[in-house]
MMTF fields as JSON, N, C-alpha, C and O atoms, coordinates in Angstrom:
{
  "mmtfVersion": "1.0.0",
  "mmtfProducer": "UNKNOWN",
  "numBonds": 403,
  "numAtoms": 404,
  "numGroups": 101,
  "numChains": 1,
  "numModels": 1,
  "chainsPerModel": [1],
  "groupsPerChain": [101],
  "chainIdList": ["A"],
  "bondAtomList": [4, 2, 8, 6, 12, 10, 16, 14, 20, 18, 24, 22, 28, 26, 32, 30, 36, 34, 40, 38, 44, 42, 48, 46, 52, 50, 56, 54, 60, 58, 64, 62, 68, 66, 72, 70, 76, 74, 80, 78, 84, 82, 88, 86, 92, 90, 96, 94, 100, 98, 104, 102, 108, 106, 112, 110, 116, 114, 120, 118, 124, 122, 128, 126, 132, 130, 136, 134, 140, 138, 144, 142, 148, 146, 152, 150, 156, 154, 160, 158, 164, 162, 168, 166, 172, 170, 176, 174, 180, 178, 184, 182, 188, 186, 192, 190, 196, 194, 200, 198, 204, 202, 208, 206, 212, 210, 216, 214, 220, 218, 224, 222, 228, 226, 232, 230, 236, 234, 240, 238, 244, 242, 248, 246, 252, 250, 256, 254, 260, 258, 264, 262, 268, 266, 272, 270, 276, 274, 280, 278, 284, 282, 288, 286, 292, 290, 296, 294, 300, 298, 304, 302, 308, 306, 312, 310, 316, 314, 320, 318, 324, 322, 328, 326, 332, 330, 336, 334, 340, 338, 344, 342, 348, 346, 352, 350, 356, 354, 360, 358, 364, 362, 368, 366, 372, 370, 376, 374, 380, 378, 384, 382, 388, 386, 392, 390, 396, 394, 400, 398],
  "bondOrderList": [1, 1, 1, 1, 1, 1, 1, 1, 1, 1, 1, 1, 1, 1, 1, 1, 1, 1, 1, 1, 1, 1, 1, 1, 1, 1, 1, 1, 1, 1, 1, 1, 1, 1, 1, 1, 1, 1, 1, 1, 1, 1, 1, 1, 1, 1, 1, 1, 1, 1, 1, 1, 1, 1, 1, 1, 1, 1, 1, 1, 1, 1, 1, 1, 1, 1, 1, 1, 1, 1, 1, 1, 1, 1, 1, 1, 1, 1, 1, 1, 1, 1, 1, 1, 1, 1, 1, 1, 1, 1, 1, 1, 1, 1, 1, 1, 1, 1, 1, 1],
  "groupList": [{"groupName": "MET", "atomNameList": ["N", "CA", "C", "O"], "elementList": ["N", "C", "C", "O"], "formalChargeList": [0, 0, 0, 0], "bondAtomList": [1, 0, 2, 1, 3, 2], "bondOrderList": [1, 1, 2], "singleLetterCode": "M", "chemCompType": "L-PEPTIDE LINKING"}, {"groupName": "PRO", "atomNameList": ["N", "CA", "C", "O"], "elementList": ["N", "C", "C", "O"], "formalChargeList": [0, 0, 0, 0], "bondAtomList": [1, 0, 2, 1, 3, 2], "bondOrderList": [1, 1, 2], "singleLetterCode": "P", "chemCompType": "L-PEPTIDE LINKING"}, {"groupName": "VAL", "atomNameList": ["N", "CA", "C", "O"], "elementList": ["N", "C", "C", "O"], "formalChargeList": [0, 0, 0, 0], "bondAtomList": [1, 0, 2, 1, 3, 2], "bondOrderList": [1, 1, 2], "singleLetterCode": "V", "chemCompType": "L-PEPTIDE LINKING"}, {"groupName": "THR", "atomNameList": ["N", "CA", "C", "O"], "elementList": ["N", "C", "C", "O"], "formalChargeList": [0, 0, 0, 0], "bondAtomList": [1, 0, 2, 1, 3, 2], "bondOrderList": [1, 1, 2], "singleLetterCode": "T", "chemCompType": "L-PEPTIDE LINKING"}, {"groupName": "SER", "atomNameList": ["N", "CA", "C", "O"], "elementList": ["N", "C", "C", "O"], "formalChargeList": [0, 0, 0, 0], "bondAtomList": [1, 0, 2, 1, 3, 2], "bondOrderList": [1, 1, 2], "singleLetterCode": "S", "chemCompType": "L-PEPTIDE LINKING"}, {"groupName": "TYR", "atomNameList": ["N", "CA", "C", "O"], "elementList": ["N", "C", "C", "O"], "formalChargeList": [0, 0, 0, 0], "bondAtomList": [1, 0, 2, 1, 3, 2], "bondOrderList": [1, 1, 2], "singleLetterCode": "Y", "chemCompType": "L-PEPTIDE LINKING"}, {"groupName": "LEU", "atomNameList": ["N", "CA", "C", "O"], "elementList": ["N", "C", "C", "O"], "formalChargeList": [0, 0, 0, 0], "bondAtomList": [1, 0, 2, 1, 3, 2], "bondOrderList": [1, 1, 2], "singleLetterCode": "L", "chemCompType": "L-PEPTIDE LINKING"}, {"groupName": "ALA", "atomNameList": ["N", "CA", "C", "O"], "elementList": ["N", "C", "C", "O"], "formalChargeList": [0, 0, 0, 0], "bondAtomList": [1, 0, 2, 1, 3, 2], "bondOrderList": [1, 1, 2], "singleLetterCode": "A", "chemCompType": "L-PEPTIDE LINKING"}, {"groupName": "GLY", "atomNameList": ["N", "CA", "C", "O"], "elementList": ["N", "C", "C", "O"], "formalChargeList": [0, 0, 0, 0], "bondAtomList": [1, 0, 2, 1, 3, 2], "bondOrderList": [1, 1, 2], "singleLetterCode": "G", "chemCompType": "PEPTIDE LINKING"}, {"groupName": "ILE", "atomNameList": ["N", "CA", "C", "O"], "elementList": ["N", "C", "C", "O"], "formalChargeList": [0, 0, 0, 0], "bondAtomList": [1, 0, 2, 1, 3, 2], "bondOrderList": [1, 1, 2], "singleLetterCode": "I", "chemCompType": "L-PEPTIDE LINKING"}, {"groupName": "PHE", "atomNameList": ["N", "CA", "C", "O"], "elementList": ["N", "C", "C", "O"], "formalChargeList": [0, 0, 0, 0], "bondAtomList": [1, 0, 2, 1, 3, 2], "bondOrderList": [1, 1, 2], "singleLetterCode": "F", "chemCompType": "L-PEPTIDE LINKING"}, {"groupName": "CYS", "atomNameList": ["N", "CA", "C", "O"], "elementList": ["N", "C", "C", "O"], "formalChargeList": [0, 0, 0, 0], "bondAtomList": [1, 0, 2, 1, 3, 2], "bondOrderList": [1, 1, 2], "singleLetterCode": "C", "chemCompType": "L-PEPTIDE LINKING"}, {"groupName": "LYS", "atomNameList": ["N", "CA", "C", "O"], "elementList": ["N", "C", "C", "O"], "formalChargeList": [0, 0, 0, 0], "bondAtomList": [1, 0, 2, 1, 3, 2], "bondOrderList": [1, 1, 2], "singleLetterCode": "K", "chemCompType": "L-PEPTIDE LINKING"}, {"groupName": "ARG", "atomNameList": ["N", "CA", "C", "O"], "elementList": ["N", "C", "C", "O"], "formalChargeList": [0, 0, 0, 0], "bondAtomList": [1, 0, 2, 1, 3, 2], "bondOrderList": [1, 1, 2], "singleLetterCode": "R", "chemCompType": "L-PEPTIDE LINKING"}, {"groupName": "ASN", "atomNameList": ["N", "CA", "C", "O"], "elementList": ["N", "C", "C", "O"], "formalChargeList": [0, 0, 0, 0], "bondAtomList": [1, 0, 2, 1, 3, 2], "bondOrderList": [1, 1, 2], "singleLetterCode": "N", "chemCompType": "L-PEPTIDE LINKING"}, {"groupName": "GLU", "atomNameList": ["N", "CA", "C", "O"], "elementList": ["N", "C", "C", "O"], "formalChargeList": [0, 0, 0, 0], "bondAtomList": [1, 0, 2, 1, 3, 2], "bondOrderList": [1, 1, 2], "singleLetterCode": "E", "chemCompType": "L-PEPTIDE LINKING"}, {"groupName": "GLN", "atomNameList": ["N", "CA", "C", "O"], "elementList": ["N", "C", "C", "O"], "formalChargeList": [0, 0, 0, 0], "bondAtomList": [1, 0, 2, 1, 3, 2], "bondOrderList": [1, 1, 2], "singleLetterCode": "Q", "chemCompType": "L-PEPTIDE LINKING"}, {"groupName": "HIS", "atomNameList": ["N", "CA", "C", "O"], "elementList": ["N", "C", "C", "O"], "formalChargeList": [0, 0, 0, 0], "bondAtomList": [1, 0, 2, 1, 3, 2], "bondOrderList": [1, 1, 2], "singleLetterCode": "H", "chemCompType": "L-PEPTIDE LINKING"}, {"groupName": "ASP", "atomNameList": ["N", "CA", "C", "O"], "elementList": ["N", "C", "C", "O"], "formalChargeList": [0, 0, 0, 0], "bondAtomList": [1, 0, 2, 1, 3, 2], "bondOrderList": [1, 1, 2], "singleLetterCode": "D", "chemCompType": "L-PEPTIDE LINKING"}],
  "groupTypeList": [0, 1, 2, 3, 4, 5, 6, 7, 6, 8, 7, 9, 6, 10, 11, 9, 8, 6, 5, 8, 2, 6, 3, 12, 13, 14, 7, 2, 9, 2, 6, 10, 4, 9, 15, 6, 0, 6, 14, 7, 7, 14, 9, 14, 6, 2, 7, 10, 7, 12, 5, 8, 6, 5, 7, 4, 16, 3, 8, 16, 2, 10, 3, 6, 10, 3, 9, 3, 9, 7, 7, 7, 15, 7, 7, 2, 8, 9, 7, 9, 6, 10, 7, 6, 5, 13, 17, 13, 16, 3, 2, 12, 2, 18, 13, 5, 18, 4, 6, 12, 8],
  "groupIdList": [1, 2, 3, 4, 5, 6, 7, 8, 9, 10, 11, 12, 13, 14, 15, 16, 17, 18, 19, 20, 21, 22, 23, 24, 25, 26, 27, 28, 29, 30, 31, 32, 33, 34, 35, 36, 37, 38, 39, 40, 41, 42, 43, 44, 45, 46, 47, 48, 49, 50, 51, 52, 53, 54, 55, 56, 57, 58, 59, 60, 61, 62, 63, 64, 65, 66, 67, 68, 69, 70, 71, 72, 73, 74, 75, 76, 77, 78, 79, 80, 81, 82, 83, 84, 85, 86, 87, 88, 89, 90, 91, 92, 93, 94, 95, 96, 97, 98, 99, 100, 101],
  "secStructList": [7, 7, 2, 2, 2, 2, 2, 2, 2, 2, 2, 2, 2, 2, 2, 2, 2, 2, 2, 2, 2, 2, 2, 7, 7, 5, 2, 2, 2, 2, 2, 2, 2, 2, 2, 2, 2, 2, 2, 2, 2, 2, 2, 2, 2, 2, 2, 2, 2, 2, 2, 1, 1, 1, 7, 7, 1, 2, 2, 2, 2, 2, 2, 2, 2, 2, 2, 2, 2, 2, 2, 2, 2, 2, 2, 2, 2, 2, 2, 2, 2, 2, 2, 2, 2, 2, 2, 2, 1, 7, 7, 5, 6, 6, 1, 7, 7, 7, 7, 7, 7],
  "xCoordList": [-4.635, -5.08, -6.532, -6.674, -7.572, -8.753, -8.63, -7.621, -9.56, -9.528, -9.783, -9.073, -10.418, -10.568, -9.084, -8.771, -8.204, -6.765, -6.244, -5.882, -6.352, -5.682, -6.381, -5.691, -7.877, -8.734, -8.374, -8.379, -8.111, -7.894, -6.36, -6.217, -5.557, -3.998, -4.127, -3.544, -5.035, -5.186, -5.907, -5.698, -6.744, -7.432, -6.646, -6.803, -5.71, -4.817, -3.84, -3.709, -3.15, -2.206, -2.94, -2.273, -4.088, -4.642, -4.929, -4.909, -5.2, -5.55, -4.271, -4.222, -3.178, -2.032, -1.53, -1.093, -1.565, -1.276, -2.378, -1.924, -3.626, -4.443, -4.188, -4.351, -3.685, -3.107, -1.889, -1.709, -1.246, 0.176, -0.151, 0.52, -1.019, -1.293, -2.122, -1.736, -3.118, -3.924, -3.077, -3.007, -2.329, -1.385, 0.049, 0.397, 0.75, 1.933, 2.24, 1.495, 3.074, 3.719, 4.547, 4.69, 5.421, 6.608, 6.377, 6.084, 6.468, 6.061, 6.878, 6.477, 7.52, 8.372, 7.513, 7.274, 7.117, 6.189, 4.806, 4.178, 4.432, 2.974, 3.06, 2.113, 4.289, 4.309, 4.494, 3.786, 5.288, 5.248, 3.896, 3.505, 3.189, 1.823, 0.767, -0.205, 0.978, 0.149, 0.51, -0.285, 1.818, 2.214, 1.884, 1.907, 1.564, 1.179, -0.396, -0.808, -1.22, -2.502, -2.789, -3.894, -1.875, -1.608, -1.627, -2.457, -0.465, -0.416, -1.21, -1.254, -1.802, -3.076, -4.249, -4.877, -4.466, -5.497, -4.804, -5.525, -3.656, -3.146, -3.236, -3.317, -3.226, -3.432, -4.987, -5.334, -5.685, -7.281, -7.411, -7.995, -7.008, -6.98, -6.818, -7.638, -5.49, -4.833, -5.75, -6.058, -6.248, -7.044, -8.395, -8.999, -9.074, -10.118, -10.102, -11.032, -8.98, -8.776, -8.513, -8.76, -7.939, -7.6, -8.935, -9.228, -9.664, -10.825, -12.156, -13.07, -12.408, -13.304, -14.355, -13.968, -15.605, -16.47, -16.218, -16.46, -15.655, -15.059, -13.575, -13.283, -12.815, -11.394, -10.719, -10.941, -10.05, -9.315, -8.009, -7.548, -7.28, -6.129, -6.57, -5.751, -7.606, -7.896, -7.333, -6.636, -7.712, -6.978, -5.561, -4.959, -5.005, -3.506, -3.037, -2.027, -3.714, -3.504, -3.609, -2.65, -4.705, -5.185, -3.976, -3.668, -3.325, -2.349, -0.978, -0.087, -0.847, 0.15, 0.276, 1.331, -1.038, -1.258, -1.207, -0.94, -1.458, -1.649, 0.024, 0.473, 0.58, 2.121, 2.897, 3.944, 2.422, 3.301, 2.587, 3.33, 1.62, 0.968, 1.483, 1.488, 1.987, 2.281, 3.897, 4.503, 4.545, 5.787, 6.174, 7.174, 5.034, 5.382, 4.796, 5.405, 3.838, 3.484, 4.625, 4.722, 5.425, 6.585, 7.547, 7.956, 7.861, 9.05, 8.293, 8.861, 7.405, 7.002, 7.037, 7.816, 6.205, 6.237, 7.799, 7.972, 8.598, 9.882, 10.593, 11.278, 10.344, 10.996, 10.287, 10.912, 8.862, 8.225, 8.673, 8.885, 8.935, 9.495, 10.913, 11.239, 11.733, 13.285, 13.041, 13.544, 12.229, 12.018, 11.415, 11.861, 10.501, 9.984, 10.941, 10.931, 11.939, 13.065, 13.842, 14.154, 14.253, 15.161, 14.696, 15.485, 13.568, 12.972, 12.665, 13.039, 11.994, 11.744, 12.576, 12.451, 13.459, 14.327, 13.769, 14.333, 12.528, 11.782, 11.085, 10.959, 10.757, 9.906, 8.54, 7.669, 8.282, 7.133, 5.966, 5.993, 4.757, 3.806, 2.742, 1.915, 2.736, 1.996, 2.765, 2.193, 4.104, 4.938, 4.52, 4.749, 3.83, 3.66, 2.237, 1.381, 2.045, 0.652, 0.418, -0.735, 1.423, 1.42, 1.994, 3.123, 1.011, 1.332, 2.163, 2.642, 2.602, 3.232, 4.991, 5.331, 5.665, 7.111, 7.794, 9.002],
  "yCoordList": [23.727, 22.66, 22.249, 22.312, 21.836, 21.399, 20.046, 19.363, 19.663, 18.534, 17.35, 16.347, 17.413, 16.213, 15.817, 14.631, 16.815, 16.444, 15.096, 13.982, 15.609, 14.906, 13.783, 12.77, 13.592, 12.356, 11.528, 10.3, 12.029, 11.295, 10.747, 9.526, 11.301, 10.735, 9.687, 8.615, 9.972, 8.6, 7.516, 6.37, 7.778, 6.638, 5.893, 4.686, 6.698, 6.078, 5.061, 3.871, 5.793, 4.996, 3.791, 2.832, 3.861, 2.81, 1.504, 0.319, 2.08, 1.058, 0.281, -0.903, 1.235, 0.474, -0.398, -1.524, -0.002, -1.058, -2.085, -3.224, -2.043, -3.115, -4.179, -5.38, -3.555, -4.513, -5.437, -6.649, -4.601, -5.362, -6.334, -7.365, -6.2, -7.071, -8.529, -9.66, -8.332, -9.251, -10.07, -11.299, -9.057, -10.066, -10.767, -11.818, -10.171, -10.196, -11.404, -11.414, -12.422, -13.383, -13.353, -14.137, -12.053, -11.822, -11.204, -10.009, -11.88, -11.142, -9.713, -8.976, -9.476, -8.205, -7.157, -6.039, -7.467, -6.545, -6.259, -5.203, -7.48, -7.556, -6.452, -5.721, -6.435, -5.446, -4.238, -3.304, -4.039, -2.601, -2.121, -0.977, -3.012, -2.612, -2.29, -1.584, -2.851, -2.697, -1.111, -0.32, -1.018, 0.46, 1.445, 2.616, 1.182, 2.209, 2.354, 3.513, 1.42, 1.404, 2.312, 2.783, 2.395, 2.936, 4.413, 5.256, 4.611, 5.991, 6.63, 7.858, 6.112, 6.618, 7.031, 8.083, 6.074, 6.603, 7.847, 8.574, 7.892, 9.082, 10.386, 11.459, 10.324, 11.333, 11.84, 13.014, 10.934, 11.383, 11.821, 12.904, 11.292, 12.116, 13.392, 14.153, 13.748, 14.949, 15.791, 16.9, 15.354, 16.449, 16.482, 17.407, 15.685, 15.941, 16.723, 17.44, 16.541, 17.536, 18.951, 19.835, 19.288, 20.431, 21.262, 22.409, 20.408, 20.803, 20.488, 20.968, 19.7, 19.287, 20.505, 21.656, 20.116, 20.973, 21.745, 22.948, 20.915, 21.769, 21.209, 20.025, 22.042, 22.019, 21.817, 22.575, 20.908, 20.566, 19.998, 19.799, 19.678, 18.899, 17.27, 16.382, 17.091, 15.767, 14.688, 13.717, 14.995, 14.144, 14.117, 13.163, 15.132, 15.006, 14.131, 13.434, 14.174, 13.229, 11.934, 11.193, 11.431, 10.184, 9.803, 8.616, 10.429, 10.24, 10.082, 9.354, 10.581, 10.122, 8.868, 8.278, 8.478, 7.214, 6.201, 5.042, 6.572, 5.622, 5.332, 4.192, 6.157, 6.135, 5.41, 4.8, 5.483, 4.828, 3.28, 2.413, 2.924, 1.809, 1.073, -0.158, 1.809, 1.199, 0.975, 0.227, 1.641, 1.483, 0.136, -0.579, 0.064, -1.128, -2.509, -3.569, -2.469, -3.511, -3.703, -4.843, -3.006, -3.058, -4.008, -5.09, -3.283, -4.035, -5.608, -6.548, -5.819, -7.141, -7.755, -8.698, -7.334, -7.905, -8.375, -9.506, -7.633, -7.912, -9.136, -10.019, -9.034, -9.906, -11.508, -12.567, -11.352, -12.763, -12.97, -14.173, -12.293, -12.57, -13.276, -14.212, -12.655, -12.954, -14.613, -15.575, -14.692, -16.054, -17.065, -18.209, -16.664, -17.63, -18.009, -19.137, -16.926, -17.104, -18.04, -19.043, -17.919, -18.881, -20.412, -21.336, -20.557, -21.906, -22.272, -23.427, -21.666, -22.113, -21.858, -22.394, -20.903, -20.323, -19.826, -19.782, -19.422, -18.512, -17.066, -16.952, -16.226, -15.283, -15.45, -14.633, -16.213, -16.514, -16.736, -17.553, -15.878, -16.201, -17.263, -17.476, -17.929, -19.343, -20.416, -21.505, -20.375, -21.447, -21.618, -22.669, -20.528, -20.551, -21.002, -20.258, -22.253, -22.866, -23.543, -23.795, -23.856, -24.68, -24.059, -23.584, -24.148, -23.964, -24.5, -23.913, -25.916, -26.692, -26.28, -25.356, -26.735, -26.339, -27.459, -27.412],
  "zCoordList": [-7.838, -8.519, -7.843, -6.621, -8.695, -8.143, -7.378, -7.548, -6.594, -5.765, -7.05, -6.982, -7.792, -8.866, -9.225, -9.333, -9.403, -9.772, -8.9, -9.278, -7.767, -6.517, -6.592, -6.711, -6.55, -6.539, -7.931, -7.836, -9.023, -10.253, -9.926, -10.0, -9.68, -9.279, -8.31, -8.479, -7.042, -6.191, -6.732, -6.334, -7.609, -8.321, -9.324, -9.513, -10.031, -10.82, -10.08, -10.366, -9.028, -8.131, -7.319, -6.931, -7.121, -6.449, -7.387, -7.055, -8.648, -9.661, -10.104, -10.437, -10.04, -10.521, -9.29, -9.529, -8.193, -7.036, -7.148, -7.035, -7.326, -7.204, -8.309, -8.096, -9.773, -10.737, -10.173, -10.288, -9.633, -9.355, -8.2, -8.204, -7.259, -6.179, -6.924, -6.628, -7.765, -8.415, -9.399, -9.418, -10.362, -11.33, -10.947, -11.485, -10.088, -10.067, -9.214, -8.234, -9.242, -8.444, -7.605, -6.668, -7.991, -7.095, -5.828, -5.834, -4.631, -3.22, -3.016, -2.115, -3.473, -3.252, -4.196, -3.739, -5.319, -6.258, -5.65, -5.717, -5.004, -4.193, -2.977, -2.689, -2.327, -1.148, -1.817, -1.439, -2.73, -3.201, -3.66, -3.423, -4.319, -4.889, -3.763, -4.03, -2.408, -1.502, -0.752, -0.245, -0.884, -0.391, -1.364, -0.986, -2.613, -3.763, -3.302, -3.252, -2.997, -2.736, -1.112, -0.845, -0.394, 0.966, 0.485, 0.824, -0.453, -0.693, -1.532, -1.456, -2.261, -2.937, -1.994, -2.108, -1.05, -0.083, 1.034, 1.719, 1.042, 1.815, 1.001, 1.598, -0.42, -1.221, -1.205, -1.333, -1.058, -0.729, 0.323, 0.373, 1.434, 2.84, 2.994, 3.508, 2.448, 2.291, 1.473, 1.912, 0.255, -0.239, 0.031, -0.511, 0.758, 1.427, 2.69, 3.057, 3.336, 4.648, 4.276, 5.095, 2.88, 2.298, 1.79, 2.127, 0.907, 0.242, 0.594, -0.077, 1.614, 2.175, 2.637, 2.839, 2.757, 3.381, 4.537, 4.638, 5.53, 6.86, 6.609, 6.773, 6.258, 6.107, 7.636, 8.58, 7.669, 9.028, 8.816, 7.692, 10.125, 10.293, 10.253, 10.015, 10.45, 10.478, 9.375, 9.67, 8.209, 7.297, 7.202, 6.707, 7.66, 7.603, 8.901, 8.807, 9.991, 11.297, 10.802, 11.019, 10.092, 9.605, 8.666, 8.771, 7.899, 6.811, 7.735, 7.298, 8.675, 9.387, 10.13, 10.36, 10.524, 11.139, 10.199, 10.515, 9.005, 7.754, 7.49, 7.38, 7.437, 6.823, 8.119, 7.898, 9.314, 10.309, 10.257, 10.718, 9.901, 9.755, 8.621, 8.66, 7.446, 6.184, 6.39, 5.623, 7.433, 7.483, 8.428, 8.368, 9.297, 10.209, 9.259, 9.405, 8.481, 7.33, 6.553, 6.1, 6.296, 5.227, 5.878, 5.457, 7.152, 7.921, 8.153, 7.596, 8.719, 9.074, 7.828, 7.692, 6.7, 5.414, 4.817, 4.363, 4.864, 4.478, 5.337, 4.822, 6.522, 7.619, 7.297, 7.344, 6.973, 6.736, 5.474, 5.328, 4.409, 3.176, 3.212, 2.482, 4.215, 4.283, 4.8, 4.22, 5.918, 6.397, 5.385, 5.302, 4.702, 3.666, 2.644, 2.153, 2.236, 1.166, 1.819, 1.176, 3.056, 3.557, 3.585, 3.387, 3.806, 3.74, 2.597, 2.389, 1.505, 0.267, -1.024, -2.125, -0.613, -1.841, -3.033, -4.127, -2.736, -3.806, -3.051, -1.832, -3.86, -3.719, -4.536, -4.236, -5.34, -5.818, -4.944, -4.024, -5.282, -4.255, -4.464, -3.577, -5.597, -5.777, -5.247, -5.257, -4.714, -4.094, -2.783, -2.184, -2.195, -0.566, -0.296, 0.182, -0.628, -0.434, 0.836, 1.187, 1.548, 2.528, 3.887, 4.012, 4.887, 6.344, 7.005, 7.974, 6.612, 7.246, 7.23, 6.491, 7.758, 7.703, 6.832, 6.602]
}
């Protein structure tokens, strides 16, 4: 497959994730959309590592770091979401407008 196929797939996934972040009000959907955007960036990193001017393992190493950061972000995000749900009894993003308890 040519590199444009991978880049088009990454762009489509990134746009779907961006749409989810900007339009959805459910915090769980927003977290999933962020994960989708990170995976789109991973696809581009691996594609450039394989088809780039100087093909090397650098893109794959960066992808492993990105996956690790995404897993940590998901764990922390879900923990914060559980705490907010326990306090506010909702997962709607527009209800989380106060920093006070």
